[in-house]
C-alpha positions as CSV (number, residue, x, y, z in Angstrom):
1,M,-48.7,102.2,60.2
2,T,-52.4,102.6,60.7
3,S,-54.7,99.5,61.2
4,R,-57.8,99.7,59.1
5,Q,-60.7,97.7,60.7
6,N,-62.6,95.6,58.2
7,T,-66.3,95.7,58.7
8,Q,-67.9,92.4,59.6
9,T,-70.9,91.4,57.4
10,M,-73.2,88.5,57.4
11,K,-75.6,86.7,54.9
12,P,-79.2,87.8,55.3
13,A,-80.1,84.3,56.4
14,T,-77.5,84.6,59.4
15,A,-78.8,88.1,60.5
16,A,-82.5,86.7,60.4
17,K,-81.5,83.8,62.5
18,K,-79.7,86.1,65.1
19,L,-82.8,88.3,65.0
20,G,-85.2,85.3,65.5
21,V,-87.3,85.9,62.4
22,Y,-88.1,84.0,59.3
23,L,-86.1,85.3,56.4
24,Q,-88.7,84.8,53.7
25,A,-91.0,87.1,55.7
26,T,-88.5,90.0,56.0
27,P,-88.5,92.9,53.5
28,A,-86.8,92.5,50.0
29,E,-84.0,94.9,50.8
30,F,-83.1,92.8,53.8
31,Q,-83.2,89.5,52.0
32,E,-81.1,90.8,49.1
33,G,-78.4,92.7,50.9
34,V,-75.7,91.8,53.4
35,V,-75.9,93.2,57.1
36,S,-73.0,94.5,58.9
37,R,-72.3,93.9,62.6
38,S,-73.2,97.5,63.4
39,E,-76.5,97.2,61.4
40,L,-77.6,94.1,63.3
41,N,-76.6,95.8,66.6
42,A,-78.9,98.8,65.5
43,L,-81.7,96.4,64.4
44,Q,-81.6,94.6,67.8
45,A,-81.2,97.9,69.8
46,D,-84.0,100.0,68.0
47,P,-86.0,97.5,65.8
48,P,-87.9,99.0,62.9
49,E,-91.8,98.3,62.6
50,W,-91.4,95.4,60.2
51,L,-89.1,93.6,62.7
52,V,-91.3,94.3,65.6
53,E,-94.3,93.1,63.6
54,L,-92.5,89.9,62.6
55,R,-91.4,89.1,66.1
56,R,-95.0,89.9,67.3
57,N,-97.1,87.9,64.9
58,G,-94.8,85.9,62.8
59,P,-94.4,83.8,60.7
60,H,-91.8,82.4,63.0
61,P,-88.9,80.1,62.1
62,R,-88.8,76.6,63.6
63,P,-86.7,77.3,66.6
64,V,-89.0,80.2,67.7
65,V,-92.1,78.0,67.1
66,A,-90.4,75.1,69.1
67,A,-89.6,77.5,72.0
68,K,-93.1,79.0,72.1
69,L,-94.6,75.4,72.2
70,G,-92.1,74.2,74.7
71,V,-90.8,71.4,72.4
72,S,-87.8,70.5,70.4
73,I,-87.3,71.2,66.7
74,S,-87.3,67.5,66.2
75,G,-90.6,67.2,68.2
76,L,-92.2,69.8,65.8
77,A,-91.2,67.6,62.8
78,R,-92.5,64.6,64.5
79,G,-95.8,66.3,65.0
80,G,-95.9,67.2,61.4
81,V,-95.1,71.0,61.8
82,T,-92.6,71.6,59.1
83,E,-93.7,75.1,57.9
84,P,-93.1,78.4,59.7
85,L,-96.3,79.3,62.1
86,T,-97.8,82.8,63.0
87,T,-98.4,83.5,66.6
88,E,-102.1,83.0,66.0
89,Q,-101.4,79.5,64.7
90,I,-99.2,78.7,67.8
91,E,-101.9,79.9,70.1
92,A,-104.2,77.7,68.3
93,L,-102.0,74.6,68.9
94,K,-101.7,75.5,72.6
95,T,-105.5,75.7,72.9
96,E,-106.2,72.6,71.0
97,Q,-103.6,70.5,72.7
98,P,-103.0,67.9,70.1
99,E,-101.8,64.6,71.5
100,W,-98.5,65.0,69.8
101,L,-97.9,68.3,71.4
102,G,-98.6,66.8,75.1
103,Q,-96.3,63.9,74.2
104,E,-93.4,66.2,73.0
105,R,-93.7,68.5,76.0
106,A,-93.4,65.6,78.3
107,T,-90.4,64.4,76.3
108,Q,-88.9,67.8,76.5
109,A,-89.4,67.9,80.4
110,E,-87.7,64.6,80.7
111,V,-84.6,65.8,78.6
112,R,-84.3,69.0,80.6
113,K,-84.7,66.9,83.9
114,E,-82.0,64.4,82.7
115,S,-79.8,67.5,81.6
116,A,-80.0,69.1,85.1
117,R,-79.2,65.6,86.6
118,L,-76.1,65.1,84.6
119,K,-75.0,68.8,85.1
120,E,-75.4,68.4,88.9
121,K,-73.6,65.0,88.8
122,N,-70.6,66.4,86.8
123,R,-70.5,69.5,89.2
124,A,-70.4,67.2,92.3
125,K,-67.5,65.2,90.6
126,R,-65.4,68.3,89.8
127,Q,-66.1,69.4,93.4
128,E,-65.0,66.1,94.7
129,E,-61.8,66.2,92.5
130,R,-60.8,69.6,93.7
131,D,-61.4,68.5,97.3
132,E,-59.0,65.6,96.8
133,D,-56.5,68.0,95.0
134,A,-56.7,70.3,98.0
135,R,-55.7,67.5,100.4
């Protein structure tokens, strides 16, 4: 009995998300088809010009915009940014430094700080439990 391996495929939206690009900015053939795991790997390993250009100049999806600005996706929404932005628009926001961006960056820094504190606290607790078990 031979085993036949099924090819894993994904919707274009899933592939675009994994590639970090805005689906509506991709070529029509990408949007209309399905993407196999091997095709996704090939796009990541040797991106075609359209993918390189999208990653460089956008428009970028919200998770990428948020990361480039150093804020959360919710922070983007609170700041009124609901549409994809180009790299140029992101750089303009960084230069302008609107009040909401400063506030959201500060909030994000606090969230990261608290997350690190909790992670360290949990690590110390686990170590303490291991030490007790070893006795």
